C-alpha positions as CSV (number, residue, x, y, z in Angstrom):
1,M,36.2,129.3,214.3
2,K,38.9,129.5,216.9
3,I,41.8,131.6,215.7
4,I,45.2,130.5,216.9
5,D,48.4,132.6,216.4
6,P,51.5,130.3,216.8
7,K,53.4,133.3,218.0
8,Q,51.1,133.6,221.0
9,L,51.6,130.0,222.1
10,S,54.5,127.9,223.3
11,T,56.1,125.7,220.7
12,S,54.8,122.6,222.4
13,Q,51.2,123.9,222.5
14,F,51.1,124.8,218.8
15,H,53.0,121.5,218.0
16,S,50.1,119.6,219.6
17,Y,47.5,121.6,217.5
18,L,49.5,121.2,214.3
19,L,49.9,117.4,214.6
20,G,46.3,117.0,215.7
21,A,45.0,118.9,212.6
22,V,47.4,117.8,209.9
23,A,46.5,114.2,209.9
24,P,46.7,111.4,209.0
25,R,50.4,111.5,208.2
26,P,52.3,108.6,206.6
27,I,55.2,107.2,208.6
28,A,58.8,107.0,207.4
29,F,60.4,104.2,209.4
30,A,63.9,105.3,208.7
31,S,67.0,103.1,209.1
32,T,70.4,104.8,209.0
33,V,74.0,104.1,210.0
34,D,76.6,106.3,211.6
35,S,80.2,106.6,210.5
36,D,81.1,103.6,212.6
37,G,78.4,101.5,210.9
38,K,76.1,101.4,213.9
39,V,72.5,101.1,212.9
40,N,69.6,103.3,214.0
41,L,65.9,102.8,213.3
42,S,63.3,105.5,214.0
43,P,59.9,106.6,212.8
44,F,59.0,110.0,211.5
45,S,55.6,111.3,210.5
46,F,56.8,114.5,208.9
47,F,57.1,112.5,205.7
48,N,55.8,112.2,202.1
49,V,56.6,111.5,198.5
50,F,57.3,114.7,196.4
51,G,58.1,113.5,192.9
52,S,58.5,110.4,190.7
53,N,61.1,111.5,188.1
54,P,63.4,111.3,189.9
55,P,61.5,109.5,192.7
56,V,61.9,111.8,195.8
57,L,60.9,111.2,199.4
58,I,61.3,113.8,202.1
59,F,61.2,113.3,205.9
60,S,62.0,115.6,208.7
61,P,63.8,114.6,211.9
62,S,62.8,117.9,213.7
63,R,64.8,119.3,216.5
64,R,63.4,118.1,219.9
65,V,60.9,120.7,221.2
66,R,61.8,120.2,224.8
67,D,65.5,120.7,224.7
68,N,66.4,121.7,221.1
69,T,68.7,118.6,220.6
70,T,69.0,116.8,217.3
71,K,68.0,113.1,216.6
72,H,70.4,110.3,215.8
73,S,68.8,109.8,212.4
74,L,69.7,113.4,211.4
75,D,73.2,113.1,212.6
76,N,73.6,109.8,210.8
77,V,72.4,111.0,207.3
78,K,74.8,113.9,207.6
79,D,77.7,111.4,208.2
80,V,76.5,108.7,205.8
81,P,74.0,110.2,203.3
82,E,72.0,107.0,202.8
83,V,68.7,105.8,204.3
84,V,66.1,103.1,203.9
85,I,62.6,104.3,204.4
86,N,60.4,101.4,205.5
87,I,56.6,101.6,205.2
88,V,54.6,100.7,208.4
89,N,51.6,98.5,208.4
90,F,49.3,97.4,211.2
91,G,51.1,94.1,211.7
92,M,54.2,96.0,213.0
93,V,52.8,99.2,214.5
94,E,53.6,98.3,218.1
95,Q,57.2,97.4,217.2
96,M,57.5,100.6,215.3
97,S,56.3,102.6,218.3
98,L,58.8,100.8,220.6
99,A,61.6,101.8,218.2
100,S,60.7,105.4,218.7
101,T,62.0,105.2,222.3
102,E,64.9,107.6,222.7
103,Y,67.6,105.0,223.4
104,E,71.2,106.1,223.8
105,K,73.4,106.6,220.7
106,G,74.7,103.3,219.4
107,V,71.7,101.2,220.6
108,N,70.2,99.2,217.8
109,E,66.4,99.7,217.7
110,F,66.1,96.6,215.4
111,S,67.1,94.5,218.4
112,K,65.0,96.5,220.9
113,S,61.9,96.3,218.7
114,G,62.3,92.7,217.7
115,L,62.4,93.6,214.0
116,T,64.7,91.9,211.5
117,E,67.6,93.5,209.7
118,E,67.7,92.6,206.0
119,P,70.8,93.7,204.0
120,S,70.2,96.4,201.4
121,I,71.5,96.1,197.9
122,L,72.7,99.6,197.1
123,V,73.0,101.4,200.4
124,K,74.6,100.7,203.8
125,P,71.6,100.9,206.1
126,P,69.6,97.6,206.4
127,R,65.9,97.5,205.6
128,V,63.1,96.1,207.9
129,K,62.4,92.6,206.6
130,E,58.8,92.7,208.1
131,A,57.9,96.0,206.2
132,P,55.5,95.6,203.3
133,A,57.6,98.0,201.3
134,A,61.0,99.7,201.6
135,F,62.9,102.3,199.7
136,E,66.7,102.3,199.4
137,C,67.6,106.0,199.1
138,K,70.6,108.3,198.7
139,V,70.3,111.6,200.6
140,I,70.5,114.5,198.1
141,D,70.4,117.3,200.7
142,V,69.5,118.2,204.3
143,I,67.9,121.5,204.6
144,P,67.5,123.0,208.1
145,I,64.5,125.3,208.6
146,G,65.3,127.2,211.8
147,E,67.5,126.6,214.8
148,G,65.1,126.4,217.7
149,G,63.3,123.5,219.3
150,G,60.8,122.0,216.9
151,A,62.6,123.3,213.8
152,A,62.4,121.1,210.7
153,N,65.3,119.4,208.9
154,L,64.2,118.4,205.5
155,V,66.0,115.2,204.5
156,I,65.6,115.0,200.7
157,C,66.0,111.4,199.4
158,E,66.2,110.0,196.0
159,V,64.9,106.4,195.7
160,L,67.5,104.1,194.2
161,L,65.6,100.8,194.7
162,M,62.2,99.7,196.0
163,H,61.3,96.5,197.7
164,L,57.7,95.4,197.7
165,K,56.0,92.3,198.9
166,E,54.4,90.6,195.9
167,E,51.3,89.5,197.9
168,L,50.2,93.2,198.1
169,L,49.6,93.4,194.4
170,D,46.1,92.9,192.8
171,E,45.2,91.3,189.4
172,N,46.2,94.6,187.7
173,D,49.7,94.6,189.3
174,Q,48.7,97.6,191.5
175,I,49.1,97.8,195.3
176,D,45.8,96.8,197.0
177,P,45.3,99.2,199.9
178,D,43.5,96.6,202.0
179,K,46.4,94.2,201.6
180,L,48.9,96.9,202.4
181,D,47.0,97.7,205.7
182,A,49.0,100.9,206.1
183,V,49.1,102.8,209.4
184,A,49.3,106.6,209.7
185,R,50.0,109.0,212.5
186,M,47.4,111.3,214.1
187,G,47.9,113.6,217.1
188,G,49.0,112.6,220.6
189,N,48.9,108.8,221.0
190,W,46.5,108.3,218.1
191,Y,47.0,106.4,214.9
192,C,44.7,105.3,212.1
193,R,44.5,102.2,210.0
194,A,44.0,102.6,206.3
195,S,42.0,99.4,205.4
196,G,38.5,98.0,205.5
197,Q,35.6,100.5,205.8
198,S,38.0,103.4,206.2
199,L,38.9,103.1,202.5
200,F,36.8,104.6,199.7
201,E,37.2,105.6,196.1
202,I,36.5,108.9,194.3
203,P,36.7,108.9,190.5
204,K,39.5,111.4,189.5
205,P,38.4,114.2,187.1
206,L,41.4,113.7,184.9
207,R,40.0,112.7,181.5
208,N,36.7,114.5,181.7
209,R,35.8,118.1,182.5
210,G,32.9,118.1,185.0
211,I,30.2,120.7,184.7
212,G,31.0,122.0,188.2
213,V,28.8,122.8,191.2
214,D,28.2,126.3,189.8
215,S,26.3,124.7,186.8
216,I,24.0,122.6,189.0
217,P,20.4,123.9,189.0
218,E,19.6,126.0,192.1
219,S,16.8,123.7,193.2
220,I,19.3,120.9,193.5
221,K,22.2,123.0,194.7
222,N,20.1,124.3,197.6
223,S,18.7,120.8,198.5
224,L,17.8,120.0,202.1
225,V,19.1,116.5,201.6
226,L,22.2,116.6,199.4
227,S,25.6,117.3,201.1
228,G,28.6,119.2,199.8
229,N,30.2,115.9,198.9
230,N,27.1,114.9,197.0
231,L,27.2,118.1,195.0
232,G,30.9,117.7,194.3
233,R,30.2,114.2,192.8
234,L,27.2,115.6,190.8
235,G,29.5,118.4,189.4
236,N,31.9,115.7,188.1
237,I,29.6,114.7,185.2
238,E,30.5,116.0,181.7
239,A,26.9,116.5,180.5
240,L,23.4,116.3,181.9
241,P,21.0,113.6,180.6
242,N,19.0,114.7,177.6
243,Q,15.3,115.1,177.5
244,E,14.7,111.7,175.9
245,E,16.6,109.9,178.6
246,L,14.7,111.8,181.3
247,E,11.3,110.9,179.7
248,N,12.2,107.3,179.4
249,F,13.4,107.2,183.0
250,S,10.2,108.9,184.2
251,M,8.3,105.8,183.2
252,K,10.1,103.6,185.8
253,P,7.7,102.2,188.4
254,E,9.5,103.8,191.3
255,I,9.2,107.3,189.8
256,Q,5.6,106.8,188.8
257,E,4.7,105.6,192.3
258,M,6.5,108.6,193.9
259,K,4.7,111.0,191.6
260,L,1.3,109.5,192.4
261,R,2.1,109.4,196.2
262,F,3.1,113.1,196.3
263,K,0.6,114.3,193.6
264,N,-0.5,117.2,195.8
265,D,2.7,117.7,197.7
266,Q,5.5,119.1,195.5
267,E,7.8,119.8,198.5
268,G,7.4,116.2,199.7
269,F,8.0,114.9,196.2
270,I,11.3,116.9,195.8
271,F,12.5,115.8,199.3
272,H,11.9,112.1,198.6
273,L,13.3,112.4,195.1
274,H,16.5,113.9,196.5
275,E,16.7,111.2,199.2
276,Y,16.4,108.5,196.5
277,A,19.0,110.2,194.4
278,K,21.4,110.5,197.3
279,D,21.3,106.8,197.9
280,I,21.9,106.1,194.2
281,L,24.7,108.6,194.1
282,E,26.5,107.3,197.1
283,A,26.3,103.8,195.6
284,G,28.4,105.3,192.7
285,D,25.8,105.7,189.9
286,I,26.1,109.4,189.1
287,E,24.1,109.1,185.8
288,T,21.1,107.6,187.4
289,A,21.2,110.1,190.3
290,W,21.0,112.9,187.8
291,K,18.0,111.3,186.0
292,I,16.3,111.1,189.4
293,L,17.1,114.7,190.4
294,L,15.8,116.2,187.1
295,Q,12.4,114.6,187.3
296,K,9.5,117.0,187.5
């Protein structure tokens, strides 16, 4: 592993490593107004949700690395402590990028990017009409972390109202990530798109207490086939199949054929057994995968 001490590099050099490694990052497309009511729209990838009661979002308009100046969004929320945080999807990513241009103070990035101002209900800044979701927020606090170029300014926001396009919801009234088609920030000029084959599900171990990787038999834990991810999924089962279940499963034609084919080759049998289990496991059937792995 390469060891990197931030104190031994310039801020810009470590900034590049930091943003390249801590990724993907959601994007806060923040609309604010100054004390004269002039609108600013700018994206920030130092952003996330930090609580739901009360609902809290935090983004950070950091001081510019190159000259230690502050951004208009930061100045605005200090003058008018309100913001709309708009969510960015693939259909508006180029316009969002254009809005990140450092225009002079007072220039309306809505106009420059071709996005539409939609009046908010509870706050002064408008929301982005094209955004799949938007949060009207009051700014609770602004916490500066340092005074040099690249220093963070944590803008802590309480959500007062959320706007959500209804077509994003599935039959269970939950947001469908494919329909959301969210975009996240990587390092440099790179972004990623959270939809299609890049999406996957992992069952949360909330209601069950998995046996853990440490309880997996050594012959399986030291498999030449199974990955760390495979072992993690296997460790998320509450109890192993009982002997009756294993005996019944052993009569399946595919297991009988494998035992016959590798009658005099135990290593080959184990290897192919693990390959078969891996395919079943990655298809989401953890119980059957365990029944395969525990065959003798």
